[in-house]
All heavy atoms as TSV, in Angstrom:
chain	resi	resn	atom	element	x	y	z
A	1	MET	N	N	100.587	23.425	137.113
A	1	MET	CA	C	99.579	24.143	136.364
A	1	MET	C	C	99.519	25.570	136.905
A	1	MET	O	O	99.621	25.794	138.086
A	1	MET	CB	C	98.234	23.438	136.536
A	1	MET	CG	C	97.266	23.806	135.460
A	1	MET	SD	S	95.723	22.879	135.472
A	1	MET	CE	C	96.210	21.218	135.742
A	2	LYS	N	N	99.353	26.514	136.031
A	2	LYS	CA	C	99.343	27.919	136.425
A	2	LYS	C	C	98.018	28.548	136.028
A	2	LYS	O	O	97.527	28.327	134.939
A	2	LYS	CB	C	100.487	28.646	135.734
A	2	LYS	CG	C	100.559	30.105	136.084
A	2	LYS	CD	C	101.889	30.657	135.660
A	2	LYS	CE	C	101.960	32.141	135.874
A	2	LYS	NZ	N	102.089	32.545	137.237
A	3	ASN	N	N	97.441	29.344	136.926
A	3	ASN	CA	C	96.232	30.091	136.598
A	3	ASN	C	C	96.583	31.214	135.642
A	3	ASN	O	O	97.606	31.866	135.798
A	3	ASN	CB	C	95.600	30.694	137.850
A	3	ASN	CG	C	94.541	29.816	138.432
A	3	ASN	OD1	O	94.056	28.903	137.787
A	3	ASN	ND2	N	94.172	30.084	139.662
A	4	THR	N	N	95.714	31.441	134.685
A	4	THR	CA	C	95.910	32.492	133.705
A	4	THR	C	C	94.672	33.373	133.705
A	4	THR	O	O	93.561	32.871	133.609
A	4	THR	CB	C	96.106	31.897	132.298
A	4	THR	OG1	O	97.190	30.979	132.346
A	4	THR	CG2	C	96.401	32.956	131.278
A	5	THR	N	N	94.858	34.663	133.829
A	5	THR	CA	C	93.751	35.607	133.754
A	5	THR	C	C	93.785	36.255	132.377
A	5	THR	O	O	94.850	36.620	131.892
A	5	THR	CB	C	93.877	36.676	134.846
A	5	THR	OG1	O	93.927	36.022	136.109
A	5	THR	CG2	C	92.698	37.617	134.832
A	6	PHE	N	N	92.634	36.400	131.752
A	6	PHE	CA	C	92.591	36.949	130.401
A	6	PHE	C	C	91.269	37.642	130.168
A	6	PHE	O	O	90.333	37.511	130.945
A	6	PHE	CB	C	92.789	35.835	129.365
A	6	PHE	CG	C	91.752	34.743	129.460
A	6	PHE	CD1	C	90.587	34.816	128.718
A	6	PHE	CD2	C	91.929	33.665	130.300
A	6	PHE	CE1	C	89.618	33.834	128.814
A	6	PHE	CE2	C	90.970	32.673	130.403
A	6	PHE	CZ	C	89.813	32.759	129.648
A	7	ARG	N	N	91.176	38.379	129.072
A	7	ARG	CA	C	89.938	39.046	128.671
A	7	ARG	C	C	89.538	38.554	127.292
A	7	ARG	O	O	90.375	38.466	126.397
A	7	ARG	CB	C	90.137	40.556	128.631
A	7	ARG	CG	C	90.380	41.122	129.994
A	7	ARG	CD	C	90.447	42.618	129.939
A	7	ARG	NE	N	90.815	43.078	131.277
A	7	ARG	CZ	C	91.424	44.188	131.520
A	7	ARG	NH1	N	91.736	44.998	130.534
A	7	ARG	NH2	N	91.720	44.531	132.741
A	8	LYS	N	N	88.259	38.251	127.138
A	8	LYS	CA	C	87.760	37.756	125.851
A	8	LYS	C	C	87.247	38.877	124.958
A	8	LYS	O	O	86.945	38.640	123.798
A	8	LYS	CB	C	86.632	36.740	126.065
A	8	LYS	CG	C	87.057	35.500	126.810
A	8	LYS	CD	C	85.956	34.468	126.842
A	8	LYS	CE	C	84.709	35.033	127.478
A	8	LYS	NZ	N	83.600	34.101	127.554
A	9	HIS	N	N	87.129	40.068	125.460
A	9	HIS	CA	C	86.665	41.223	124.681
A	9	HIS	C	C	85.362	40.917	123.937
A	9	HIS	O	O	85.216	41.243	122.759
A	9	HIS	CB	C	87.754	41.702	123.717
A	9	HIS	CG	C	89.010	42.117	124.405
A	9	HIS	ND1	N	89.120	43.285	125.130
A	9	HIS	CD2	C	90.208	41.498	124.525
A	9	HIS	CE1	C	90.333	43.381	125.648
A	9	HIS	NE2	N	91.006	42.312	125.303
A	10	GLY	N	N	84.419	40.246	124.623
A	10	GLY	CA	C	83.116	39.945	124.041
A	10	GLY	C	C	83.083	38.740	123.127
A	10	GLY	O	O	82.033	38.404	122.577
A	11	LYS	N	N	84.194	38.044	122.945
A	11	LYS	CA	C	84.239	36.869	122.073
A	11	LYS	C	C	83.910	35.611	122.873
A	11	LYS	O	O	83.803	35.623	124.085
A	11	LYS	CB	C	85.613	36.727	121.408
A	11	LYS	CG	C	86.010	37.928	120.592
A	11	LYS	CD	C	85.002	38.225	119.507
A	11	LYS	CE	C	85.398	39.446	118.703
A	11	LYS	NZ	N	84.287	40.061	118.035
A	12	SER	N	N	83.761	34.487	122.176
A	12	SER	CA	C	83.360	33.219	122.804
A	12	SER	C	C	84.460	32.589	123.652
A	12	SER	O	O	84.196	32.005	124.693
A	12	SER	CB	C	82.949	32.200	121.737
A	12	SER	OG	O	81.904	32.696	120.958
A	13	ALA	N	N	85.704	32.662	123.163
A	13	ALA	CA	C	86.793	31.947	123.825
A	13	ALA	C	C	88.141	32.480	123.364
A	13	ALA	O	O	88.217	33.313	122.456
A	13	ALA	CB	C	86.706	30.455	123.506
A	14	ILE	N	N	89.182	31.966	123.986
A	14	ILE	CA	C	90.554	32.221	123.555
A	14	ILE	C	C	91.235	30.870	123.381
A	14	ILE	O	O	91.162	30.009	124.256
A	14	ILE	CB	C	91.338	33.063	124.571
A	14	ILE	CG1	C	90.701	34.433	124.734
A	14	ILE	CG2	C	92.792	33.204	124.140
A	14	ILE	CD1	C	91.411	35.331	125.712
A	15	LYS	N	N	91.891	30.692	122.245
A	15	LYS	CA	C	92.643	29.465	121.968
A	15	LYS	C	C	94.122	29.767	122.180
A	15	LYS	O	O	94.648	30.751	121.657
A	15	LYS	CB	C	92.391	29.013	120.529
A	15	LYS	CG	C	93.147	27.753	120.150
A	15	LYS	CD	C	92.690	27.252	118.802
A	15	LYS	CE	C	93.751	27.533	117.776
A	15	LYS	NZ	N	93.417	26.964	116.463
A	16	PHE	N	N	94.793	28.917	122.953
A	16	PHE	CA	C	96.218	29.058	123.239
A	16	PHE	C	C	97.008	27.968	122.537
A	16	PHE	O	O	96.564	26.825	122.446
A	16	PHE	CB	C	96.470	28.954	124.753
A	16	PHE	CG	C	95.924	30.103	125.529
A	16	PHE	CD1	C	94.630	30.077	126.015
A	16	PHE	CD2	C	96.703	31.221	125.770
A	16	PHE	CE1	C	94.111	31.144	126.737
A	16	PHE	CE2	C	96.195	32.292	126.495
A	16	PHE	CZ	C	94.895	32.251	126.974
A	17	GLU	N	N	98.185	28.332	122.046
A	17	GLU	CA	C	99.121	27.371	121.466
A	17	GLU	C	C	100.482	27.600	122.112
A	17	GLU	O	O	100.768	28.687	122.621
A	17	GLU	CB	C	99.246	27.564	119.950
A	17	GLU	CG	C	97.984	27.218	119.197
A	17	GLU	CD	C	98.153	27.323	117.686
A	17	GLU	OE1	O	99.141	27.926	117.207
A	17	GLU	OE2	O	97.283	26.795	116.994
A	18	TYR	N	N	101.308	26.561	122.099
A	18	TYR	CA	C	102.655	26.660	122.663
A	18	TYR	C	C	103.632	25.944	121.746
A	18	TYR	O	O	103.243	25.164	120.887
A	18	TYR	CB	C	102.720	26.054	124.070
A	18	TYR	CG	C	102.677	24.544	124.075
A	18	TYR	CD1	C	103.858	23.814	124.146
A	18	TYR	CD2	C	101.481	23.852	123.977
A	18	TYR	CE1	C	103.833	22.428	124.140
A	18	TYR	CE2	C	101.446	22.480	123.969
A	18	TYR	CZ	C	102.616	21.764	124.050
A	18	TYR	OH	O	102.597	20.393	124.018
A	19	ARG	N	N	104.905	26.249	121.948
A	19	ARG	CA	C	105.941	25.487	121.252
A	19	ARG	C	C	107.189	25.424	122.107
A	19	ARG	O	O	107.523	26.353	122.834
A	19	ARG	CB	C	106.251	26.060	119.876
A	19	ARG	CG	C	106.912	27.408	119.857
A	19	ARG	CD	C	107.196	27.841	118.433
A	19	ARG	NE	N	107.667	29.220	118.397
A	19	ARG	CZ	C	107.849	29.894	117.286
A	19	ARG	NH1	N	107.593	29.332	116.128
A	19	ARG	NH2	N	108.284	31.138	117.330
A	20	HIS	N	N	107.833	24.254	122.025
A	20	HIS	CA	C	109.140	24.079	122.641
A	20	HIS	C	C	110.153	24.710	121.693
A	20	HIS	O	O	109.840	25.003	120.541
A	20	HIS	CB	C	109.446	22.587	122.831
A	20	HIS	CG	C	108.465	21.906	123.738
A	20	HIS	ND1	N	108.531	21.996	125.110
A	20	HIS	CD2	C	107.385	21.137	123.470
A	20	HIS	CE1	C	107.536	21.301	125.641
A	20	HIS	NE2	N	106.829	20.772	124.666
A	21	ARG	N	N	111.355	24.882	122.124
A	21	ARG	CA	C	112.386	25.534	121.309
A	21	ARG	C	C	112.481	24.903	119.913
A	21	ARG	O	O	112.610	23.695	119.768
A	21	ARG	CB	C	113.730	25.418	122.003
A	21	ARG	CG	C	114.853	26.107	121.233
A	21	ARG	CD	C	116.147	25.968	121.928
A	21	ARG	NE	N	116.053	26.703	123.182
A	21	ARG	CZ	C	117.083	27.052	123.906
A	21	ARG	NH1	N	118.288	26.719	123.525
A	21	ARG	NH2	N	116.926	27.719	125.024
A	22	ASN	N	N	112.393	25.765	118.906
A	22	ASN	CA	C	112.559	25.373	117.500
A	22	ASN	C	C	111.625	24.244	117.054
A	22	ASN	O	O	112.007	23.391	116.264
A	22	ASN	CB	C	114.012	24.960	117.222
A	22	ASN	CG	C	114.986	26.074	117.506
A	22	ASN	OD1	O	114.711	27.235	117.221
A	22	ASN	ND2	N	116.115	25.743	118.089
A	23	SER	N	N	110.411	24.227	117.558
A	23	SER	CA	C	109.459	23.192	117.140
A	23	SER	C	C	108.178	23.844	116.625
A	23	SER	O	O	108.021	25.055	116.656
A	23	SER	CB	C	109.151	22.242	118.305
A	23	SER	OG	O	108.463	22.928	119.327
A	24	ALA	N	N	107.257	23.016	116.163
A	24	ALA	CA	C	105.979	23.494	115.625
A	24	ALA	C	C	105.044	23.908	116.759
A	24	ALA	O	O	105.178	23.450	117.898
A	24	ALA	CB	C	105.330	22.386	114.805
A	25	TRP	N	N	104.091	24.783	116.432
A	25	TRP	CA	C	103.075	25.192	117.407
A	25	TRP	C	C	102.135	24.027	117.672
A	25	TRP	O	O	101.741	23.310	116.757
A	25	TRP	CB	C	102.278	26.387	116.880
A	25	TRP	CG	C	103.069	27.650	116.886
A	25	TRP	CD1	C	103.670	28.250	115.824
A	25	TRP	CD2	C	103.355	28.471	118.016
A	25	TRP	NE1	N	104.327	29.390	116.218
A	25	TRP	CE2	C	104.137	29.561	117.567
A	25	TRP	CE3	C	103.031	28.400	119.373
A	25	TRP	CZ2	C	104.590	30.553	118.418
A	25	TRP	CZ3	C	103.486	29.399	120.218
A	25	TRP	CH2	C	104.251	30.459	119.737
A	26	LEU	N	N	101.771	23.839	118.949
A	26	LEU	CA	C	100.875	22.764	119.388
A	26	LEU	C	C	99.724	23.366	120.188
A	26	LEU	O	O	99.900	24.399	120.839
A	26	LEU	CB	C	101.635	21.769	120.267
A	26	LEU	CG	C	102.827	21.075	119.608
A	26	LEU	CD1	C	103.655	20.355	120.656
A	26	LEU	CD2	C	102.337	20.116	118.539
A	27	PRO	N	N	98.552	22.725	120.182
A	27	PRO	CA	C	97.437	23.255	120.972
A	27	PRO	C	C	97.703	23.123	122.473
A	27	PRO	O	O	98.149	22.083	122.941
A	27	PRO	CB	C	96.250	22.396	120.549
A	27	PRO	CG	C	96.826	21.178	119.926
A	27	PRO	CD	C	98.188	21.530	119.421
A	28	ALA	N	N	97.452	24.196	123.213
A	28	ALA	CA	C	97.616	24.178	124.670
A	28	ALA	C	C	96.258	24.101	125.357
A	28	ALA	O	O	96.135	23.547	126.437
A	28	ALA	CB	C	98.357	25.419	125.144
A	29	GLY	N	N	95.242	24.676	124.740
A	29	GLY	CA	C	93.908	24.646	125.337
A	29	GLY	C	C	93.058	25.777	124.813
A	29	GLY	O	O	93.535	26.700	124.153
A	30	MET	N	N	91.779	25.676	125.125
A	30	MET	CA	C	90.827	26.714	124.763
A	30	MET	C	C	90.081	27.074	126.042
A	30	MET	O	O	89.545	26.196	126.710
A	30	MET	CB	C	89.855	26.208	123.692
A	30	MET	CG	C	88.986	27.293	123.150
A	30	MET	SD	S	88.131	26.893	121.620
A	30	MET	CE	C	87.677	25.201	121.793
A	31	LEU	N	N	90.094	28.342	126.392
A	31	LEU	CA	C	89.480	28.769	127.640
A	31	LEU	C	C	88.272	29.648	127.360
A	31	LEU	O	O	88.301	30.513	126.479
A	31	LEU	CB	C	90.500	29.535	128.482
A	31	LEU	CG	C	91.776	28.754	128.833
A	31	LEU	CD1	C	92.729	29.634	129.616
A	31	LEU	CD2	C	91.455	27.501	129.614
A	32	ILE	N	N	87.199	29.399	128.120
A	32	ILE	CA	C	85.977	30.175	127.945
A	32	ILE	C	C	85.625	31.000	129.171
A	32	ILE	O	O	84.780	31.876	129.095
A	32	ILE	CB	C	84.784	29.271	127.552
A	32	ILE	CG1	C	84.550	28.200	128.599
A	32	ILE	CG2	C	85.015	28.652	126.187
A	32	ILE	CD1	C	83.304	27.373	128.387
A	33	ASN	N	N	86.266	30.720	130.294
A	33	ASN	CA	C	86.039	31.474	131.530
A	33	ASN	C	C	87.367	31.991	132.056
A	33	ASN	O	O	88.390	31.330	131.932
A	33	ASN	CB	C	85.395	30.590	132.602
A	33	ASN	CG	C	83.989	30.177	132.225
A	33	ASN	OD1	O	83.214	30.982	131.740
A	33	ASN	ND2	N	83.669	28.908	132.418
A	34	SER	N	N	87.344	33.181	132.667
A	34	SER	CA	C	88.547	33.758	133.244
A	34	SER	C	C	88.383	33.855	134.758
A	34	SER	O	O	87.332	34.280	135.215
A	34	SER	CB	C	88.780	35.150	132.671
A	34	SER	OG	O	89.909	35.746	133.239
A	35	PRO	N	N	89.371	33.465	135.560
A	35	PRO	CA	C	90.634	32.874	135.145
A	35	PRO	C	C	90.441	31.426	134.693
A	35	PRO	O	O	89.447	30.792	135.032
A	35	PRO	CB	C	91.495	32.947	136.393
A	35	PRO	CG	C	90.517	32.893	137.520
A	35	PRO	CD	C	89.281	33.596	137.013
A	36	GLY	N	N	91.383	30.941	133.933
A	36	GLY	CA	C	91.336	29.563	133.453
A	36	GLY	C	C	92.704	28.936	133.575
A	36	GLY	O	O	93.692	29.617	133.865
A	37	THR	N	N	92.773	27.639	133.372
A	37	THR	CA	C	94.055	26.937	133.467
A	37	THR	C	C	94.236	25.985	132.295
A	37	THR	O	O	93.267	25.505	131.715
A	37	THR	CB	C	94.169	26.125	134.771
A	37	THR	OG1	O	93.136	25.150	134.792
A	37	THR	CG2	C	94.070	27.003	135.991
A	38	PHE	N	N	95.475	25.758	131.968
A	38	PHE	CA	C	95.858	24.690	131.055
A	38	PHE	C	C	97.267	24.283	131.451
A	38	PHE	O	O	97.977	25.037	132.124
A	38	PHE	CB	C	95.778	25.109	129.578
A	38	PHE	CG	C	96.575	26.321	129.210
A	38	PHE	CD1	C	97.905	26.207	128.833
A	38	PHE	CD2	C	96.003	27.573	129.232
A	38	PHE	CE1	C	98.639	27.326	128.482
A	38	PHE	CE2	C	96.724	28.699	128.875
A	38	PHE	CZ	C	98.049	28.572	128.503
A	39	ALA	N	N	97.665	23.093	131.086
A	39	ALA	CA	C	98.975	22.580	131.486
A	39	ALA	C	C	99.804	22.255	130.251
A	39	ALA	O	O	99.282	21.771	129.256
A	39	ALA	CB	C	98.812	21.328	132.341
A	40	VAL	N	N	101.093	22.544	130.338
A	40	VAL	CA	C	102.047	22.193	129.289
A	40	VAL	C	C	103.178	21.434	129.974
A	40	VAL	O	O	103.811	21.941	130.888
A	40	VAL	CB	C	102.598	23.447	128.582
A	40	VAL	CG1	C	103.670	23.068	127.578
A	40	VAL	CG2	C	101.469	24.223	127.914
A	41	ALA	N	N	103.422	20.214	129.524
A	41	ALA	CA	C	104.484	19.395	130.101
A	41	ALA	C	C	105.821	19.738	129.452
A	41	ALA	O	O	105.881	20.015	128.250
A	41	ALA	CB	C	104.174	17.918	129.888
A	42	PRO	N	N	106.902	19.718	130.220
A	42	PRO	CA	C	108.222	19.942	129.633
A	42	PRO	C	C	108.541	18.877	128.580
A	42	PRO	O	O	108.066	17.742	128.663
A	42	PRO	CB	C	109.180	19.820	130.825
A	42	PRO	CG	C	108.328	20.056	132.026
A	42	PRO	CD	C	106.973	19.541	131.672
A	43	ALA	N	N	109.339	19.223	127.578
A	43	ALA	CA	C	109.720	18.272	126.525
A	43	ALA	C	C	110.497	17.097	127.108
A	43	ALA	O	O	110.325	15.960	126.691
A	43	ALA	CB	C	110.540	18.971	125.449
A	44	THR	N	N	111.359	17.387	128.077
A	44	THR	CA	C	112.100	16.341	128.772
A	44	THR	C	C	111.512	16.220	130.177
A	44	THR	O	O	111.560	17.184	130.941
A	44	THR	CB	C	113.595	16.702	128.874
A	44	THR	OG1	O	114.098	16.937	127.557
A	44	THR	CG2	C	114.392	15.606	129.550
A	45	PRO	N	N	110.930	15.060	130.507
A	45	PRO	CA	C	110.314	14.910	131.829
A	45	PRO	C	C	111.265	15.291	132.965
A	45	PRO	O	O	112.465	15.032	132.893
A	45	PRO	CB	C	109.971	13.418	131.885
A	45	PRO	CG	C	109.819	13.025	130.451
A	45	PRO	CD	C	110.834	13.850	129.705
A	46	CYS	N	N	110.720	15.945	133.968
A	46	CYS	CA	C	111.445	16.353	135.178
A	46	CYS	C	C	112.534	17.394	134.913
A	46	CYS	O	O	113.466	17.536	135.704
A	46	CYS	CB	C	112.037	15.147	135.893
A	46	CYS	SG	S	110.797	13.950	136.393
A	47	GLU	N	N	112.443	18.126	133.799
A	47	GLU	CA	C	113.431	19.147	133.481
A	47	GLU	C	C	112.717	20.442	133.113
A	47	GLU	O	O	111.882	20.454	132.214
A	47	GLU	CB	C	114.289	18.678	132.307
A	47	GLU	CG	C	115.683	19.222	132.330
A	47	GLU	CD	C	116.546	18.565	131.275
A	47	GLU	OE1	O	116.949	17.408	131.472
A	47	GLU	OE2	O	116.795	19.221	130.248
A	48	ALA	N	N	113.051	21.528	133.799
A	48	ALA	CA	C	112.438	22.821	133.513
A	48	ALA	C	C	112.893	23.329	132.146
A	48	ALA	O	O	113.960	22.962	131.659
A	48	ALA	CB	C	112.824	23.820	134.593
A	49	GLU	N	N	112.057	24.174	131.534
A	49	GLU	CA	C	112.431	24.756	130.247
A	49	GLU	C	C	111.628	26.019	129.979
A	49	GLU	O	O	110.646	26.301	130.659
A	49	GLU	CB	C	112.236	23.760	129.101
A	49	GLU	CG	C	110.786	23.491	128.783
A	49	GLU	CD	C	110.611	22.601	127.567
A	49	GLU	OE1	O	111.030	22.984	126.466
A	49	GLU	OE2	O	110.050	21.516	127.740
A	50	GLN	N	N	112.054	26.751	128.976
A	50	GLN	CA	C	111.320	27.933	128.538
A	50	GLN	C	C	110.609	27.571	127.238
A	50	GLN	O	O	111.196	26.994	126.343
A	50	GLN	CB	C	112.270	29.101	128.306
A	50	GLN	CG	C	111.541	30.375	127.947
A	50	GLN	CD	C	112.485	31.564	127.890
A	50	GLN	OE1	O	113.276	31.756	128.801
A	50	GLN	NE2	N	112.404	32.329	126.843
A	51	ILE	N	N	109.320	27.909	127.167
A	51	ILE	CA	C	108.530	27.687	125.967
A	51	ILE	C	C	107.967	29.030	125.514
A	51	ILE	O	O	108.162	30.038	126.188
A	51	ILE	CB	C	107.371	26.686	126.215
A	51	ILE	CG1	C	106.409	27.246	127.273
A	51	ILE	CG2	C	107.907	25.321	126.606
A	51	ILE	CD1	C	105.119	26.464	127.411
A	52	GLU	N	N	107.270	29.023	124.379
A	52	GLU	CA	C	106.560	30.210	123.922
A	52	GLU	C	C	105.071	29.900	123.885
A	52	GLU	O	O	104.669	28.786	123.559
A	52	GLU	CB	C	107.014	30.615	122.522
A	52	GLU	CG	C	108.407	31.183	122.479
A	52	GLU	CD	C	108.767	31.639	121.087
A	52	GLU	OE1	O	108.820	30.779	120.186
A	52	GLU	OE2	O	108.964	32.847	120.904
A	53	ILE	N	N	104.259	30.893	124.230
A	53	ILE	CA	C	102.799	30.781	124.224
A	53	ILE	C	C	102.253	31.902	123.341
A	53	ILE	O	O	102.773	33.019	123.352
A	53	ILE	CB	C	102.227	30.954	125.651
A	53	ILE	CG1	C	102.709	29.847	126.573
A	53	ILE	CG2	C	100.715	31.042	125.636
A	53	ILE	CD1	C	101.936	28.573	126.496
A	54	ARG	N	N	101.191	31.596	122.591
A	54	ARG	CA	C	100.469	32.627	121.842
A	54	ARG	C	C	98.983	32.325	121.929
A	54	ARG	O	O	98.594	31.212	122.285
A	54	ARG	CB	C	100.936	32.702	120.386
A	54	ARG	CG	C	100.574	31.480	119.562
A	54	ARG	CD	C	101.066	31.639	118.148
A	54	ARG	NE	N	100.646	30.508	117.325
A	54	ARG	CZ	C	100.896	30.402	116.035
A	54	ARG	NH1	N	101.571	31.356	115.414
A	54	ARG	NH2	N	100.474	29.350	115.354
A	55	ALA	N	N	98.147	33.315	121.620
A	55	ALA	CA	C	96.702	33.151	121.754
A	55	ALA	C	C	95.975	33.855	120.613
A	55	ALA	O	O	96.509	34.782	120.003
A	55	ALA	CB	C	96.231	33.714	123.088
A	56	ILE	N	N	94.745	33.398	120.370
A	56	ILE	CA	C	93.881	34.033	119.382
A	56	ILE	C	C	92.444	33.982	119.905
A	56	ILE	O	O	92.046	33.001	120.539
A	56	ILE	CB	C	94.007	33.365	117.994
A	56	ILE	CG1	C	93.326	34.210	116.915
A	56	ILE	CG2	C	93.492	31.942	118.013
A	56	ILE	CD1	C	93.666	33.797	115.498
A	57	LEU	N	N	91.690	35.063	119.677
A	57	LEU	CA	C	90.280	35.092	120.073
A	57	LEU	C	C	89.452	34.230	119.118
A	57	LEU	O	O	89.787	34.112	117.941
A	57	LEU	CB	C	89.753	36.527	120.041
A	57	LEU	CG	C	90.342	37.477	121.083
A	57	LEU	CD1	C	89.964	38.916	120.749
A	57	LEU	CD2	C	89.875	37.106	122.465
A	58	LEU	N	N	88.380	33.644	119.641
A	58	LEU	CA	C	87.463	32.842	118.831
A	58	LEU	C	C	86.051	33.371	118.980
A	58	LEU	O	O	85.629	33.743	120.075
A	58	LEU	CB	C	87.469	31.376	119.267
A	58	LEU	CG	C	88.778	30.612	119.178
A	58	LEU	CD1	C	88.596	29.214	119.751
A	58	LEU	CD2	C	89.264	30.534	117.747
A	59	GLU	N	N	85.310	33.383	117.891
A	59	GLU	CA	C	83.862	33.638	117.905
A	59	GLU	C	C	83.239	32.340	117.426
A	59	GLU	O	O	83.345	31.987	116.250
A	59	GLU	CB	C	83.492	34.807	116.995
A	59	GLU	CG	C	82.041	35.214	117.112
A	59	GLU	CD	C	81.651	35.601	118.539
A	59	GLU	OE1	O	82.220	36.547	119.100
A	59	GLU	OE2	O	80.760	34.919	119.094
A	60	GLY	N	N	82.645	31.591	118.362
A	60	GLY	CA	C	82.256	30.215	118.050
A	60	GLY	C	C	83.553	29.432	117.879
A	60	GLY	O	O	84.419	29.474	118.734
A	61	ASN	N	N	83.706	28.756	116.750
A	61	ASN	CA	C	84.959	28.044	116.458
A	61	ASN	C	C	85.817	28.783	115.438
A	61	ASN	O	O	86.808	28.245	114.959
A	61	ASN	CB	C	84.661	26.637	115.934
A	61	ASN	CG	C	84.130	25.732	117.018
A	61	ASN	OD1	O	84.521	25.855	118.166
A	61	ASN	ND2	N	83.238	24.837	116.662
A	62	THR	N	N	85.440	30.000	115.094
A	62	THR	CA	C	86.131	30.756	114.057
A	62	THR	C	C	87.131	31.735	114.667
A	62	THR	O	O	86.752	32.565	115.501
A	62	THR	CB	C	85.111	31.540	113.198
A	62	THR	OG1	O	84.143	30.628	112.689
A	62	THR	CG2	C	85.802	32.250	112.058
A	63	PRO	N	N	88.404	31.651	114.249
A	63	PRO	CA	C	89.396	32.611	114.748
A	63	PRO	C	C	89.041	34.040	114.340
A	63	PRO	O	O	88.532	34.279	113.251
A	63	PRO	CB	C	90.692	32.173	114.065
A	63	PRO	CG	C	90.461	30.747	113.690
A	63	PRO	CD	C	88.999	30.645	113.383
A	64	VAL	N	N	89.314	34.995	115.240
A	64	VAL	CA	C	89.065	36.406	114.994
A	64	VAL	C	C	90.406	37.125	115.046
A	64	VAL	O	O	91.085	37.105	116.073
A	64	VAL	CB	C	88.107	36.995	116.052
A	64	VAL	CG1	C	87.923	38.488	115.842
A	64	VAL	CG2	C	86.777	36.268	116.030
A	65	GLY	N	N	90.801	37.744	113.949
A	65	GLY	CA	C	92.078	38.450	113.914
A	65	GLY	C	C	93.240	37.496	113.780
A	65	GLY	O	O	93.119	36.403	113.236
A	66	ASN	N	N	94.379	37.929	114.304
A	66	ASN	CA	C	95.619	37.155	114.222
A	66	ASN	C	C	96.043	36.699	115.605
A	66	ASN	O	O	95.587	37.225	116.612
A	66	ASN	CB	C	96.734	38.016	113.614
A	66	ASN	CG	C	96.412	38.440	112.210
A	66	ASN	OD1	O	95.975	37.634	111.393
A	66	ASN	ND2	N	96.603	39.719	111.917
A	67	PHE	N	N	96.958	35.736	115.642
A	67	PHE	CA	C	97.523	35.312	116.916
A	67	PHE	C	C	98.273	36.467	117.563
A	67	PHE	O	O	98.827	37.335	116.877
A	67	PHE	CB	C	98.499	34.140	116.722
A	67	PHE	CG	C	97.833	32.801	116.708
A	67	PHE	CD1	C	97.508	32.189	115.519
A	67	PHE	CD2	C	97.512	32.160	117.890
A	67	PHE	CE1	C	96.894	30.955	115.504
A	67	PHE	CE2	C	96.894	30.926	117.902
A	67	PHE	CZ	C	96.584	30.317	116.697
A	68	SER	N	N	98.302	36.482	118.868
A	68	SER	CA	C	99.082	37.469	119.615
A	68	SER	C	C	100.564	37.241	119.352
A	68	SER	O	O	100.958	36.201	118.803
A	68	SER	CB	C	98.809	37.318	121.115
A	68	SER	OG	O	99.305	36.062	121.564
A	69	ASP	N	N	101.377	38.191	119.774
A	69	ASP	CA	C	102.824	37.972	119.741
A	69	ASP	C	C	103.135	36.796	120.664
A	69	ASP	O	O	102.470	36.598	121.688
A	69	ASP	CB	C	103.572	39.199	120.246
A	69	ASP	CG	C	103.430	40.392	119.307
A	69	ASP	OD1	O	103.133	40.176	118.108
A	69	ASP	OD2	O	103.614	41.523	119.767
A	70	ALA	N	N	104.149	36.027	120.325
A	70	ALA	CA	C	104.579	34.914	121.172
A	70	ALA	C	C	105.255	35.467	122.421
A	70	ALA	O	O	106.047	36.407	122.341
A	70	ALA	CB	C	105.523	34.003	120.410
A	71	LYS	N	N	104.919	34.894	123.563
A	71	LYS	CA	C	105.500	35.322	124.841
A	71	LYS	C	C	106.269	34.157	125.457
A	71	LYS	O	O	105.772	33.033	125.494
A	71	LYS	CB	C	104.406	35.754	125.825
A	71	LYS	CG	C	103.569	36.899	125.330
A	71	LYS	CD	C	104.366	38.154	125.215
A	71	LYS	CE	C	103.481	39.310	124.767
A	71	LYS	NZ	N	104.237	40.479	124.435
A	72	PRO	N	N	107.480	34.397	125.969
A	72	PRO	CA	C	108.220	33.337	126.629
A	72	PRO	C	C	107.634	33.035	128.006
A	72	PRO	O	O	107.203	33.942	128.721
A	72	PRO	CB	C	109.635	33.906	126.756
A	72	PRO	CG	C	109.454	35.380	126.709
A	72	PRO	CD	C	108.227	35.648	125.890
A	73	VAL	N	N	107.591	31.755	128.327
A	73	VAL	CA	C	107.059	31.285	129.613
A	73	VAL	C	C	107.996	30.218	130.153
A	73	VAL	O	O	108.430	29.330	129.405
A	73	VAL	CB	C	105.637	30.692	129.448
A	73	VAL	CG1	C	105.121	30.139	130.752
A	73	VAL	CG2	C	104.687	31.722	128.875
A	74	PHE	N	N	108.312	30.280	131.436
A	74	PHE	CA	C	109.145	29.263	132.082
A	74	PHE	C	C	108.241	28.218	132.705
A	74	PHE	O	O	107.317	28.554	133.443
A	74	PHE	CB	C	110.027	29.920	133.143
A	74	PHE	CG	C	110.940	28.956	133.832
A	74	PHE	CD1	C	112.082	28.502	133.203
A	74	PHE	CD2	C	110.650	28.501	135.094
A	74	PHE	CE1	C	112.939	27.606	133.834
A	74	PHE	CE2	C	111.486	27.616	135.741
A	74	PHE	CZ	C	112.633	27.166	135.097
A	75	ILE	N	N	108.460	26.940	132.370
A	75	ILE	CA	C	107.687	25.855	133.000
A	75	ILE	C	C	108.638	24.927	133.736
A	75	ILE	O	O	109.790	24.766	133.358
A	75	ILE	CB	C	106.853	25.059	131.967
A	75	ILE	CG1	C	107.709	24.447	130.861
A	75	ILE	CG2	C	105.771	25.932	131.361
A	75	ILE	CD1	C	106.954	23.522	129.911
A	76	ALA	N	N	108.134	24.344	134.799
A	76	ALA	CA	C	108.938	23.420	135.598
A	76	ALA	C	C	108.036	22.265	136.018
A	76	ALA	O	O	106.835	22.431	136.179
A	76	ALA	CB	C	109.482	24.128	136.835
A	77	PRO	N	N	108.617	21.068	136.150
A	77	PRO	CA	C	107.819	19.896	136.541
A	77	PRO	C	C	107.270	20.012	137.946
A	77	PRO	O	O	107.696	20.772	138.741
A	77	PRO	CB	C	108.797	18.741	136.425
A	77	PRO	CG	C	110.154	19.335	136.365
A	77	PRO	CD	C	110.003	20.767	135.982
């Protein structure tokens, strides 16, 4: 698990999504305090991989704006 520092810019929360290579976006977590943590397991157990993460601000449960650009992240078991 990796600590993530972020700014909410006055909004309620940030919702994160991730995807493994060439797959659909999946929920990674919703963070309301900074720093926060969430965990993403590799697609193949015990094998490191690169995934993509994106985020969107929330006001209550309502998305504000668009998702951020997808960023590559390396995860390892």
